[in-house]
N, C-alpha and C positions, 0 to 999 in steps of 0.2 A: 469124429464119432458123431453119430446120427441117434436121436433121442426123440422119444414120444413122451409127452406129461399128460397124465390122466387126473382128473379130480373132479369132485361135485361142485356145482355153483357155489361161490363164496370160498371155496379153497385156496384162492390165490394163485392160480395156475398162471395167469398172466404175469404177476409180481416174480415169481420163481423162474420162469422161463427167461424174461428178460434179464434178470440177475446172472442167471447160468450162461446165456448168450454172451453177455459182457465178458464175465469172468473167464469163459473158455475160448471168446474170438470164435463163435460160431454164430450162424445165422438164426434169428428168433423168427419162425414162420407161423403166424396165426392165420389160419385159412379165411376166417372172417375178413381179416384186414385186406386180404390178398383179393377178395371178390369185391370190397368197396372200392379199392384202387383201380382194378380193371374197369368196373363200372364210371367211375370218374374220369377216367383217361379215354372212355369211349372206344376201347379196343374192340377187335372183332370178338374176342371172349367175353369181353365187357358186356357187349349188347345182348349177347346170349344168355349170360348170368342175369342181366337185369330183367328179361322177360320172363323168367321164372321167378325172380324176387318180387316183382310188380303184381304178380297173379297169387303171391302168398304162397309159393310152392318151393320145396326143397330143390337145390341145384343138383341135377342128375350126377350119378358116380361117375360117368365118362367125361364130363365136362370139369367137375371137381379135380379129378386126377390129372387132367391135361393142364388146369391152371397151375397145379402142384408141380408137376413136371416141369414147367416153364419156370416156376420160381426157383426149384432146387438146381437148375441149369445156370442161374446167375453166378457170377464170379465170388461173390460174399458168402455162397453156399459151399465152396469147395473145401473148406476146412471141416464142415459138417453142420447141422443144423438141429435145432430143438422144435418140435413140431406140437402147436397147441390148436385142439380143434379138428382135428382128422388123424386116425380114421374114427369114424362113428360107427362102423359095422364090420362084420367079419369079411365082408366082400369087399369093402375099402382096404382094408389091411392087406388083403391078399393083392389088390391092385397096387397099393404102395411097395410091395415087395419087388414087383416089376420095374419100379423107377429106382428104389433105394433101398439097402441094407439097413435094418433098424438094429442098433448095438444094444440098446436097453430101453426099459420102460420106466418112468418115473411116476409112481402111484402115490398120489397124495390121498391118505385116508382120514376122514374128519368126521366126528361124531354128529349125528343129527343135530342134537340140542345146540351145539357150538354153532353150525351153520344157520340155524334160526335165529339163534340169538345175534349172531354178527350182521346178518341180512335184514332182520326186522328192524334193525335200529339204524340202517343205512339211509342217508339222505344224500339227495343229488340237487346241484344247483340247477335251477330251471334256465339260468342265462348262459352260463360257461361250461357247464357240465362237471365241475370239481365235485368230488366225492367226499362225503364226511359220515360220521357216527355219532349219534347223540349219547352214546354211554361210553364209546370207547374212542382211543384215537384212531383218525385226528378229529376231535370235536371242534365246531365252528366256536370261535371266540364270542360272538354273539349269537344268542339263542335263535336258531332257523334262520341265520342270515350267511351268506357266503362270505367268507374272509376275503377272498380275491374281488369280488365285484359288488359286493352288497345286495345281491338279489336273494330272494328266498328260497330256501332249500325243500324239497319235497320228497315224498316216499314214493317209489315205483309201485304200480299194482302188482307186480311180480316179486315185490318184496314184502307181501303181507305173509304171515306164518303159514296160513292154510295153502297158500299157493306154492310157497317154499317147500313144504313137505311133499307136495305133489311133485315138483320140478325133480327133487331127490330120488322120489320113486321111479321117475322115468328115467333119470341118469342111471340108477341102478340096474335096471332092466336091459337098458341100452349098453352099458359097458361091461358087465359080468362075461357075456360070451366073447367080448374083445380080451379081457385078461385071462379066460381060460384059454382062448386061441394063442396068446404069445408064450403062455406057459408051456403048452403043448410044443410050441417051438423052440423052448428051451432059451428064450431071449432072457437076458439079465433083468432083474426087477430091483429096484430101489423103492421100498415101501415106507413112506413117512407117516407116521401116525401122529395127529395133532389132537390132542384133548382139551386144548385150553383157548377161550374165546380170544384173548389178545396176547398171543404168543409173538414175541418180538420177531421181526423178519430175518434179522440178521441170524439169529440162532437157529430158526428152522433151515436157512440157506446153507449154513455151514453143516447141519447134520445132513444134509442132501449130498453136498461135495464128499463127506466122509463116506457116505454109502458108495459114491462113485468110486473113491479110491479103494474101498474094501473089495468092491467088485473087480478092481484092477483095470478100470476103464479110464482113470487118470493117471 
């Protein structure tokens, strides 16, 4: 089975994608991670990607789909995959169709106030990158200090409430045409609504699995 996961910043796409990949024994494909790996390994594709990244430009669709096609062709994708971070436009969705069939879209729907509350209280370790939350789990054991390395934690600029709200507006503008497109294609939709700030990950994960079962995809 091949799945796409959609969700606004702070919805937990990466968390649930990795859980589903492990549970279903399919590949977890995050396009941002693929780009970074190609750049790190200095492949021909990586050099082309780096040229755009270094200039602060988006990676063109033709390069993105070439990278994705290469990744989907790897042995651990034969059982299927869950795709996080692609497609971002209808043109990209059409390009993806030429590479692989999408069996279902997992759509994480989270209230704006929940996202703002989660992300505005998020803190990052400046040394090791560990992630904490000053109001919700996982809290640092010592105020504003990383549990792992003792360095100070900080708030990212894009985790300020006004920036988060703008990011959410951009996400909605970007994603709604994709949702409309896949609905027109009659692709199965698993919509998971979350109205709680601190919903247990395992509870939400089981609801997603139940949705896939109800759609007869598992």
